N, C-alpha and C positions, 0 to 999 in steps of 0.2 A: 436809576441809581441802583448800584450793586455793592452790598455791604460784605465784608469778609465773613465766612463761615469757619475759618481756622484762624486761631488766636494763640498768640505766643505769650509766655510769662515775662514779667510779673503782670498778673490780671487784676482788676478791680471790678467786681460785679456789683451792680446797684439795683436794688429791689424796685417794686412797683412804684410808679411816680404819680399817676392820676393827676397831672396838671400842677403838682405841688412845686412850682419853680422856686419859691423862697426856700423850701427845705432842701431842694438839690443844691442851691447856692450855698447853703450853710454846710452841707455835707462836703461839697467840693472844696470849700474853703479849708476845711480840716484836712481832706486828703492831700492838698497841695503841700502841706507841711511835712508829709511822710517821706521817707527816703525813697520809696518805690515809684513816686509820681513821675519823675522825669522820663522814666522808660516804661511806664505801666500802659497797658491797653485797657480800655473801659469795655464792659459788656453790660448793656442795660437789659433787664430781664423782662421787659414788655409792660403792657398797660400804661401807656403814656397818656391816654385819653380819659375824659369822663371824671365825674365826682368833685371838680373844682374849676372855677371860671377862668383859670390862667393856664388853660390847656395850650393855647396858641403860643404863649411865651415859653412854656415848657418844651414843646416840641422845638422851638427855635434853639433854645439852650442846648438841647441833646444834639442837635445838628452842629452847633458851634463846638461842642466838646468832642464830637467825633472828628470834626475837621482839624481840631487842635492836635488830637493824638491819633495819627494814622495808624490803621490796623485795629481801631476800635470798632464796635458794632452793637446792634441792638436786635434783640429777637421779639417776635410777635407775642402779645398777650391776647386774651380772649376779647377784651374791650377793643383792642386795635383791629382784631379780626372782624368783630361786629361792625365797626364803623366803616371799615374798608369796604365791605360787602354791602352793607345796607345803602350807603351813599355812592356805590359804584366808583370807588376811587381808583380801581384797577381798570376803569374804562371798558367794563363788561356789564351787560345787564344786571341789576341787583338780584340776587336770589330772593325769592319771596320768603323763604325761611328767615333770613337775616333782616329783611325790611320789617317783618312782624316782630321778630325777637328783639331787635335793637330798640323798638319803640316801647315794647312791654317789659323788658327784664333789665334794662341798662340805664345808668344815671347820665343820660344823653343830654339833658337840658344844660349842663354846664358846658358841655362842648359847644352846643348852639350859641350859648351866651358869649363864649370866647370868640367865636369866629363871626357870629352875626350880630351880636348885641341884644339877643332877645331869646326867649324860649320858643319852641315850636307849638303849632296847632295841629291838631289831629282831625278835625271837623271843618267842612263836610268831607264826604267820601273822596278820597284821592289827595286830600290836603297833605297828609303825612308824607307821601312820595314826592309831592312838590317842595316840601319843606327840606328833604334830604337833597333834592337837586340843588336847592338854593344854598345849603350848606356846603356842598361840594364846590359850587362856584365861588363861594366866598373865601375858600381855603387857598392860601398861596400855592402855586404848582409845585414848589419844592416840598411842601408839607405832604400833598397828595402823593407825590412820587415816592418820597421817603416812607410813608406808612404802608403803601401798596407793596413795596418791594422788601419789606422785612423778611428775613429768613425765619424759619421755624426753629432753628437750632444753630448754636456755635460750639466749636469743639476745640479743646486743647489737648495736650499729651495725655493727661490724667484726669480731665474733667470735661463734662459736656454742660452747656448753659441752654435751658429751655424754661418756658414759663410754668409748666406743671410736672410732668413725669411720665416715664415709660410705663406701659400697661402689662400686668400679668394676665389680663383677660383677652389677650390676642394671641392666636396660635402661630406666633412667629417669634423668633429669638429677639433679644434686645438689639442685637447688631443689625438685623433687618429693619426693626423699627427705627433705629438711628438712620439708616439709609433712606427710608421713607421720609423722615423728617427733612433730611438734607434736599430731598427731591420736592418737597411739599406735596407728597401723595398721600391721600386719605381715602381709600375706598374699600369696600368689603372684600373684593377679590385679593387685594394686595395685603391687607392685615388680617383677615380671616379671624373674626371674633370667635371666641370659644362657645360652643352651643350652650344655650339656656342662661349665660352669664348676663349681668346687668348690660354689658357693653353689646352683647348680641341682640338682647330684646330692645334696647333703647338706641340702637345704632343710628346716627344722624350723619348722612354723607357730607353735610356742610360744616361740621363742627368736630374737629379731632378731639379725641380725649387727652392727647399730649398737650393741648393747648388750654384746657380747662374743663371739658365736658364732663369728666369724672373727677371730682374734686378729692377723691381718695388717694389719687396718685401723688399728690403733693407730699404726703406724710409716708406712703407705703409704695413707692414705685418698684417696678420690676428692676432687679439689680443689673448693671451693665458691666460685665467682667472688665477689670482694669481701669474704670473711670467712675468718678463721682459725679452725680447729678446736682447741679446748682440751680435752685428754682425759686420762684415766688408764688403768686396766685392767691394762697390761702393765708390770711392775716394770722400771725402768731404773736405772743407776747414778747418772744426773745428769740434770737438766732437758734436754730436747731440743727445740729450737725451729727452724723453718724458715718459709718464706713460706705453707705450707699448713697446718701443725699446730703446736700446742705440746703436749709430753707431760710430765707432772709427777709420775707414780707412782714416786717413789724409794723408797718404803716397802713397799708390798704388804701392811702390817700385820705384818711380820716383822722389819723393821729400821729404825732412824733413818737419815736424817732423813725426817719427814713434810715435804711441800713445799707452799708456796704460790706462786702466780703473781700478781703485782700488776700490773694494767692500769690506768694513770692516765687513758687516753683511748683513742679509736678508733685512732689511728696511732701510739700510744706503743710503745716497746720493752718487752718483759716484764721485770719485775724479780722475781727468785726469792728467796724467804725460806725458810730451813730451820729445823726445830724445834730442831736442836742447833747447837753451834759459835757 
């Protein structure tokens, strides 16, 4: 499956979902009443999985909405990245980093409940890897292919859409970082972390800072001349917009509202629509 990485206005960006299909349904019901809806493209900002046991239904609903509105897309969140790599949804050997990290640092039990009807075991040794293989086998092929193919970024005339943000700690300009995002390239030679920065000291070749490894980038990304960054990743109390970035993860999968950002054109002010209220 190949999703668009270039998107035309009007655009409706939707924040982190984490399996909350009921909140997405409420939000879409409100969005359908807006004048932009018939011609709007949807951009989901990632983190479809984990934190709630209706992940399977949520992924199916996102696929339905993308099919309903051609030209819509979804970018990778760090939870999606973790699942794809740990379970080998990309049909490559799972990296040891993500096998360990998905088990230790992510709310994976809800994703297992949704697809397998149970939580995973970790013992005896090797059981976790077996559980990941069973999770992959239980997932519909369409879900596996969709999650494994998610782009890292989508772009419009005056906006880009990514899960976290561009980094000031890389010795390459924002335009080069954007190109690396489009190519899904993250390696030290390409991005060149600035000496002695946190990104340099903590560099992890499996986990791009743009997708979540550096949480500071959600609030304070490197500016991209001529474009505003629209992102999620860090849960906030209310939508937060300035000339550099727009943040809309008011849910984090743990509370309403789920938030949408309506962009009617390249220079239009963002309009925020909440799932509740």
